[in-house]
C-alpha positions in Angstrom: -3.5 -26.5 -2.6 -7.1 -26.3 -1.2 -9.1 -24.1 -3.5 -11.1 -22.8 -0.6 -8.0 -21.4 1.1 -6.7 -18.1 -0.2 -3.3 -18.2 -1.8 -0.4 -16.2 -0.5 -0.8 -14.0 -3.6 -4.5 -13.4 -2.8 -3.5 -12.4 0.7 -0.9 -10.0 -0.5 -3.3 -8.5 -3.0 -6.0 -8.1 -0.3 -3.6 -6.5 2.1 -2.3 -4.1 -0.5 -5.9 -3.1 -1.5 -6.9 -2.6 2.1 -3.8 -0.4 2.8 -4.6 1.8 -0.3 -8.3 2.1 0.7 -7.5 3.0 4.3 -5.1 5.7 3.3 -7.5 7.2 0.7 -10.2 7.3 3.4 -7.8 9.1 5.8 -6.6 11.6 3.2 -10.2 12.6 2.4 -11.6 12.4 5.9 -14.0 9.6 5.1 -15.1 7.1 7.7 -15.5 4.3 5.2 -12.7 3.3 2.8 -13.5 3.7 -0.9 -13.8 0.7 -3.2 -10.4 0.0 -4.5 -9.6 -2.5 -7.3 -6.3 -3.3 -9.0 -7.2 -1.0 -11.9 -8.2 2.0 -9.8 -6.2 5.1 -10.7 -4.4 6.3 -7.6 -4.4 10.0 -8.6 -7.6 10.4 -10.6 -9.9 7.9 -8.9 -8.6 8.2 -5.3 -7.2 11.7 -5.4 -3.8 10.7 -4.0 -1.2 13.4 -4.4 2.6 13.0 -4.2 2.7 13.3 -0.4 -0.1 10.7 0.0 1.8 8.4 -2.4 5.0 8.7 -0.4 3.0 7.8 2.8 1.4 4.9 0.9 4.7 3.5 -0.1 6.0 3.6 3.5 2.8 1.8 4.6 3.1 -0.8 1.9 6.7 -1.5 2.7 5.8 -2.1 6.3 2.6 -4.1 5.5 4.2 -6.3 2.8 7.7 -6.5 4.3 9.5 -5.3 1.2 11.7 -2.4 0.0 10.1 -0.7 -2.9 12.3 1.2 -5.4 12.1 5.0 -5.3 10.9 5.0 -8.9 7.6 3.5 -7.8 6.7 6.9 -6.3 6.5 8.5 -9.7 5.7 5.5 -11.9 2.8 3.7 -10.1 -0.6 4.7 -11.4 -2.7 1.8 -10.0 -2.7 -0.7 -7.2 -1.7 -3.3 -9.8 1.5 -1.3 -10.5 2.2 -1.3 -6.8 1.6 -5.0 -6.5 3.9 -5.7 -9.5 6.6 -3.6 -7.8 6.1 -5.4 -4.5 6.4 -8.8 -6.1 9.8 -8.0 -7.6 11.0 -5.9 -4.6 13.7 -6.7 -2.2 12.5 -8.3 1.1 12.4 -5.8 4.0 15.4 -6.3 6.3 13.1 -6.4 9.4 11.2 -9.4 7.9 7.5 -10.0 7.6 4.8 -8.7 9.9 3.3 -11.0 12.5 0.3 -13.2 12.1 -2.0 -10.6 13.7 -0.6 -7.8 11.6 1.8 -6.4 14.2 5.2 -5.2 13.3 8.2 -7.4 14.2 9.8 -6.8 17.6 13.0 -4.8 17.6 
């Protein structure tokens, strides 16, 4: 593997962190997304409540093409928890998103 090329795991992590940051910005009406790292607390640091968490899980399922277990809604405290859940999750039945980030055609 070329060390200059991001790995698939790096890509998944970046997409997850971007999705979390975008939702946090939307929830709080900010134009810029906050800095989000794997150890950022979803509730304390980003202020995501249960409704925002439910929306986040739906977005992550679409973005990462996985089915996350319902327990993740109450157990995930950080993006790292979400990443761990996504890595062990069932693939989404609709498959992965397209190269440009578009959802698969139905």
